[in-house]
OpenMM code with the backbone's topology and positions (N, CA, C; nanometers):
from openmm import Vec3, app, unit

residues = "MET LYS ARG GLY LYS ALA ILE TYR ALA ASN ALA GLN MET SER THR PRO GLN ILE ARG LEU PHE CYS GLU LEU GLY THR ASP ALA GLU ARG LEU LEU GLU ARG ALA MET GLN GLN GLN GLY LEU SER ALA ARG ALA HIS ASP ARG ILE LEU LYS VAL ALA ARG THR VAL ALA ASP LEU GLU GLY ALA GLN ASP ILE ALA VAL LYS HIS ILE ALA GLU ALA ILE GLN TYR ARG THR LEU ASP ARG SER TYR TRP SER".split()
positions = [
    Vec3(9.3289, 11.1533, 11.3918),
    Vec3(9.2780, 11.3176, 11.4048),
    Vec3(9.3516, 11.3329, 11.4446),
    Vec3(9.3883, 11.4499, 11.2942),
    Vec3(9.5446, 11.5364, 11.4426),
    Vec3(9.4736, 11.6558, 11.5024),
    Vec3(9.3163, 11.6678, 11.4829),
    Vec3(9.3131, 11.7734, 11.5881),
    Vec3(9.2073, 11.7038, 11.6470),
    Vec3(9.2102, 11.7981, 11.8029),
    Vec3(9.1339, 11.7220, 11.8715),
    Vec3(9.1008, 11.5812, 11.9371),
    Vec3(9.0247, 11.5700, 12.0575),
    Vec3(9.1076, 11.3740, 12.1085),
    Vec3(9.0794, 11.2583, 12.0229),
    Vec3(9.1020, 11.1778, 12.0026),
    Vec3(9.0325, 11.0891, 11.9972),
    Vec3(8.8902, 10.9940, 12.0684),
    Vec3(8.8471, 10.9626, 11.9844),
    Vec3(8.7440, 10.8981, 12.0428),
    Vec3(8.7144, 10.7567, 12.0445),
    Vec3(8.6649, 10.6730, 12.2040),
    Vec3(8.6348, 10.5692, 12.1805),
    Vec3(8.4783, 10.4917, 12.1467),
    Vec3(8.3652, 10.6306, 12.0867),
    Vec3(8.2272, 10.6219, 12.0725),
    Vec3(8.1770, 10.6777, 12.0522),
    Vec3(8.0754, 10.6452, 11.9607),
    Vec3(7.9983, 10.7594, 11.8964),
    Vec3(7.9664, 10.8333, 11.9898),
    Vec3(7.9164, 10.8116, 12.0685),
    Vec3(7.8493, 10.9383, 12.1746),
    Vec3(7.9454, 11.0243, 12.2212),
    Vec3(7.9932, 10.9933, 12.2158),
    Vec3(8.1833, 11.0882, 12.2533),
    Vec3(8.2196, 11.2066, 12.1301),
    Vec3(8.1345, 11.1396, 12.0755),
    Vec3(8.1670, 11.2565, 11.8388),
    Vec3(8.0789, 11.3977, 11.8984),
    Vec3(8.1690, 11.5293, 11.8938),
    Vec3(8.1603, 11.6354, 11.8636),
    Vec3(8.0707, 11.6932, 11.7534),
    Vec3(8.0493, 11.7653, 11.7238),
    Vec3(7.9254, 11.8609, 11.6226),
    Vec3(8.0686, 11.8599, 11.5576),
    Vec3(8.1836, 11.8668, 11.4916),
    Vec3(8.2339, 11.8751, 11.3673),
    Vec3(8.2235, 11.7114, 11.3268),
    Vec3(8.2846, 11.6219, 11.4290),
    Vec3(8.2750, 11.4774, 11.4184),
    Vec3(8.2368, 11.4570, 11.3338),
    Vec3(8.0873, 11.4580, 11.3881),
    Vec3(7.9235, 11.3743, 11.3829),
    Vec3(7.9523, 11.4495, 11.1658),
    Vec3(7.9409, 11.5578, 11.2334),
    Vec3(7.9316, 11.6485, 11.0530),
    Vec3(8.0726, 11.5491, 10.9305),
    Vec3(8.1498, 11.4757, 10.9660),
    Vec3(8.2708, 11.4155, 10.9097),
    Vec3(8.2591, 11.2705, 10.8748),
    Vec3(8.1824, 11.1828, 11.0218),
    Vec3(8.1709, 11.0530, 11.0004),
    Vec3(7.9664, 11.0252, 11.0026),
    Vec3(7.9156, 11.1392, 11.0268),
    Vec3(7.8098, 11.0906, 10.9718),
    Vec3(7.6977, 11.1701, 10.8655),
    Vec3(7.7885, 11.1251, 10.7196),
    Vec3(7.7203, 11.1897, 10.6391),
    Vec3(7.5902, 11.1433, 10.5578),
    Vec3(7.5262, 11.2001, 10.5361),
    Vec3(7.3822, 11.1171, 10.4504),
    Vec3(7.3811, 11.1223, 10.3361),
    Vec3(7.2698, 11.0370, 10.2473),
    Vec3(7.2468, 11.0516, 10.0941),
    Vec3(7.1421, 11.1050, 10.1361),
    Vec3(7.0696, 11.1748, 10.0487),
    Vec3(6.8996, 11.2715, 9.9955),
    Vec3(6.8088, 11.2126, 10.0484),
    Vec3(6.8090, 11.0624, 10.0538),
    Vec3(6.6836, 11.0011, 10.1144),
    Vec3(6.7197, 10.9864, 10.2464),
    Vec3(6.7907, 10.9193, 10.3069),
    Vec3(6.8576, 10.9417, 10.4752),
    Vec3(6.8334, 11.1191, 10.5237),
    Vec3(6.8592, 11.1332, 10.4470),
    Vec3(6.8163, 11.2997, 10.5353),
    Vec3(6.6392, 11.3856, 10.5297),
    Vec3(6.6417, 11.3548, 10.4201),
    Vec3(6.4737, 11.3900, 10.3652),
    Vec3(6.4196, 11.2828, 10.4930),
    Vec3(6.4537, 11.1689, 10.5277),
    Vec3(6.3272, 11.0888, 10.6960),
    Vec3(6.4202, 11.1741, 10.7642),
    Vec3(6.5304, 11.2072, 10.7507),
    Vec3(6.5373, 11.2663, 10.9357),
    Vec3(6.5052, 11.4595, 10.9289),
    Vec3(6.4738, 11.4647, 10.8568),
    Vec3(6.4007, 11.6098, 10.8387),
    Vec3(6.2393, 11.6090, 10.8395),
    Vec3(6.2646, 11.5341, 10.7884),
    Vec3(6.0693, 11.4688, 10.8137),
    Vec3(6.0774, 11.4151, 10.9752),
    Vec3(6.1409, 11.3686, 11.0353),
    Vec3(6.0822, 11.3136, 11.1389),
    Vec3(6.1192, 11.4069, 11.2069),
    Vec3(6.2615, 11.5410, 11.2589),
    Vec3(6.2492, 11.6300, 11.3418),
    Vec3(6.0860, 11.6963, 11.3180),
    Vec3(6.0610, 11.7263, 11.1766),
    Vec3(5.9046, 11.7414, 11.2140),
    Vec3(5.7961, 11.7219, 11.2508),
    Vec3(5.7966, 11.6104, 11.1925),
    Vec3(5.6756, 11.5288, 11.2550),
    Vec3(5.6801, 11.5877, 11.4464),
    Vec3(5.7432, 11.5059, 11.4465),
    Vec3(5.8286, 11.4869, 11.6108),
    Vec3(5.8372, 11.5857, 11.7027),
    Vec3(5.8739, 11.7463, 11.6140),
    Vec3(5.9157, 11.8573, 11.7233),
    Vec3(6.0650, 11.7872, 11.8065),
    Vec3(6.0992, 11.7660, 11.6893),
    Vec3(6.2757, 11.7076, 11.7882),
    Vec3(6.3891, 11.8198, 11.7818),
    Vec3(6.4933, 11.8540, 11.8400),
    Vec3(6.5456, 11.9359, 11.8831),
    Vec3(6.7092, 11.9174, 11.7787),
    Vec3(6.8254, 12.0065, 11.7794),
    Vec3(6.8987, 12.0081, 11.6984),
    Vec3(6.9802, 11.9292, 11.7610),
    Vec3(6.9784, 11.9342, 11.8876),
    Vec3(7.0174, 11.8086, 11.9947),
    Vec3(7.0158, 11.6453, 11.9376),
    Vec3(6.8556, 11.6851, 11.9768),
    Vec3(6.8333, 11.4359, 11.9098),
    Vec3(6.8345, 11.4828, 11.7846),
    Vec3(6.8701, 11.5618, 11.7097),
    Vec3(6.9021, 11.5838, 11.5828),
    Vec3(7.0348, 11.4699, 11.5716),
    Vec3(7.1430, 11.5310, 11.6302),
    Vec3(7.2947, 11.5274, 11.6301),
    Vec3(7.2624, 11.3257, 11.7240),
    Vec3(7.1716, 11.2973, 11.8136),
    Vec3(7.1881, 11.2442, 11.9316),
    Vec3(7.0787, 11.1437, 11.8254),
    Vec3(7.0371, 11.1202, 11.6811),
    Vec3(6.9665, 11.0366, 11.6049),
    Vec3(7.0707, 11.0508, 11.5182),
    Vec3(7.1742, 11.1003, 11.4520),
    Vec3(7.2963, 11.0555, 11.4247),
    Vec3(7.3947, 10.9914, 11.4069),
    Vec3(7.4527, 11.0092, 11.6236),
    Vec3(7.5199, 10.9191, 11.6768),
    Vec3(7.4933, 10.7539, 11.6626),
    Vec3(7.3382, 10.7409, 11.6391),
    Vec3(7.3015, 10.6033, 11.7003),
    Vec3(7.2986, 10.5123, 11.5383),
    Vec3(7.2514, 10.6432, 11.4639),
    Vec3(7.3041, 10.5397, 11.3342),
    Vec3(7.3707, 10.5282, 11.2864),
    Vec3(7.5028, 10.5959, 11.3158),
    Vec3(7.6756, 10.5819, 11.2797),
    Vec3(7.7078, 10.4174, 11.3407),
    Vec3(7.6583, 10.4496, 11.4745),
    Vec3(7.6634, 10.3163, 11.5929),
    Vec3(7.5733, 10.1016, 11.5080),
    Vec3(7.4806, 10.1933, 11.5081),
    Vec3(7.3702, 10.0892, 11.4000),
    Vec3(7.4550, 10.0444, 11.2339),
    Vec3(7.5023, 10.1425, 11.1219),
    Vec3(7.5863, 10.1419, 11.0439),
    Vec3(7.7033, 10.0422, 11.1245),
    Vec3(7.7740, 10.1058, 11.2046),
    Vec3(7.9143, 10.0785, 11.2150),
    Vec3(7.8867, 9.8802, 11.2439),
    Vec3(7.7655, 9.8748, 11.3306),
    Vec3(7.7825, 9.7692, 11.3689),
    Vec3(7.6834, 9.6486, 11.2365),
    Vec3(7.6447, 9.6835, 11.1672),
    Vec3(7.6183, 9.5909, 11.0145),
    Vec3(7.7650, 9.5526, 10.9674),
    Vec3(7.8480, 9.6584, 10.9947),
    Vec3(7.9751, 9.6822, 10.9083),
    Vec3(7.9263, 9.7772, 10.7372),
    Vec3(7.8476, 9.8222, 10.7505),
    Vec3(7.8346, 9.9723, 10.6277),
    Vec3(7.9152, 10.0559, 10.7097),
    Vec3(7.9167, 10.0914, 10.5481),
    Vec3(8.0667, 10.2043, 10.5384),
    Vec3(7.9467, 10.3544, 10.5902),
    Vec3(7.8829, 10.3846, 10.5034),
    Vec3(7.7882, 10.4304, 10.4803),
    Vec3(7.6454, 10.4496, 10.6011),
    Vec3(7.5905, 10.5551, 10.6105),
    Vec3(7.4699, 10.5137, 10.7176),
    Vec3(7.3248, 10.5603, 10.5967),
    Vec3(7.2765, 10.4158, 10.6090),
    Vec3(7.1661, 10.4081, 10.5339),
    Vec3(7.0651, 10.4516, 10.5394),
    Vec3(6.9441, 10.4920, 10.5283),
    Vec3(6.7765, 10.5070, 10.5303),
    Vec3(6.7259, 10.4460, 10.6311),
    Vec3(6.7719, 10.2589, 10.6738),
    Vec3(6.7609, 10.1880, 10.7072),
    Vec3(6.8021, 10.2074, 10.8629),
    Vec3(6.9066, 10.3421, 10.8622),
    Vec3(7.0088, 10.3024, 10.9874),
    Vec3(6.9336, 10.4095, 10.9968),
    Vec3(6.9195, 10.5365, 10.9598),
    Vec3(6.8540, 10.6394, 11.0163),
    Vec3(6.6616, 10.6043, 11.0746),
    Vec3(6.5943, 10.5126, 11.0531),
    Vec3(6.4913, 10.4393, 11.0525),
    Vec3(6.4769, 10.3986, 11.2080),
    Vec3(6.5949, 10.2980, 11.2146),
    Vec3(6.5962, 10.2173, 11.3541),
    Vec3(6.6516, 10.3799, 11.4019),
    Vec3(6.7538, 10.4390, 11.4369),
    Vec3(6.7634, 10.5483, 11.4896),
    Vec3(6.6576, 10.6313, 11.5608),
    Vec3(6.5330, 10.6880, 11.4726),
    Vec3(6.4661, 10.7532, 11.4712),
    Vec3(6.3532, 10.6886, 11.5979),
    Vec3(6.3336, 10.5358, 11.5493),
    Vec3(6.2262, 10.4556, 11.6277),
    Vec3(6.3271, 10.4437, 11.7990),
    Vec3(6.4139, 10.4594, 11.8001),
    Vec3(6.4910, 10.4100, 11.9443),
    Vec3(6.4507, 10.5668, 12.0157),
    Vec3(6.4195, 10.6454, 11.8931),
    Vec3(6.4490, 10.7675, 11.9991),
    Vec3(6.2822, 10.8436, 12.0212),
    Vec3(6.2196, 10.7426, 11.9996),
    Vec3(6.0712, 10.7664, 11.9963),
    Vec3(6.0570, 10.6514, 12.1364),
    Vec3(6.0580, 10.5779, 12.1051),
    Vec3(6.0450, 10.4400, 12.2155),
    Vec3(6.1426, 10.4969, 12.3603),
    Vec3(6.2626, 10.5609, 12.3276),
    Vec3(6.3298, 10.7183, 12.4393),
    Vec3(6.2440, 10.7745, 12.5319),
    Vec3(6.1259, 10.8670, 12.4236),
    Vec3(6.0837, 10.9602, 12.4252),
    Vec3(5.9304, 10.9024, 12.5278),
    Vec3(5.8862, 10.7777, 12.4682),
    Vec3(5.7660, 10.8072, 12.4973),
    Vec3(5.7544, 10.7295, 12.6619),
    Vec3(5.9251, 10.6532, 12.7021),
    Vec3(5.9243, 10.5909, 12.8498),
    Vec3(5.9338, 10.7062, 12.9080),
    Vec3(6.0325, 10.8278, 12.9037),
    Vec3(6.1032, 10.9117, 12.9800),
    Vec3(6.0590, 11.0240, 12.9635),
    Vec3(5.9438, 11.0412, 12.8807),
    Vec3(5.8954, 11.1670, 12.9072),
    Vec3(5.7854, 11.2214, 12.9820),
] * unit.nanometer
topology = app.Topology()
chain = topology.addChain("A")
for resn in residues:
    res = topology.addResidue(resn, chain)
    for name in ("N", "CA", "C"):
        topology.addAtom(name, app.Element.getBySymbol(name[0]), res)
């Protein structure tokens, strides 16, 4: 990237970088919005889910974040909330 600092892990992405590298299709966006409403998640949780979904997609070698990547990231978030809240 020309602007900003280099990132070495998806967890380091800033909000503008999340918007750039974590674009979602309609179905994936719908799933994430539904999870946000049902679980009462914050905007911060939204961005964290996107970062995890990007990582899951990267590990699979996928260029785009698919519905299954969002679903897996939501499951991790749900586990996190059940064990740490």
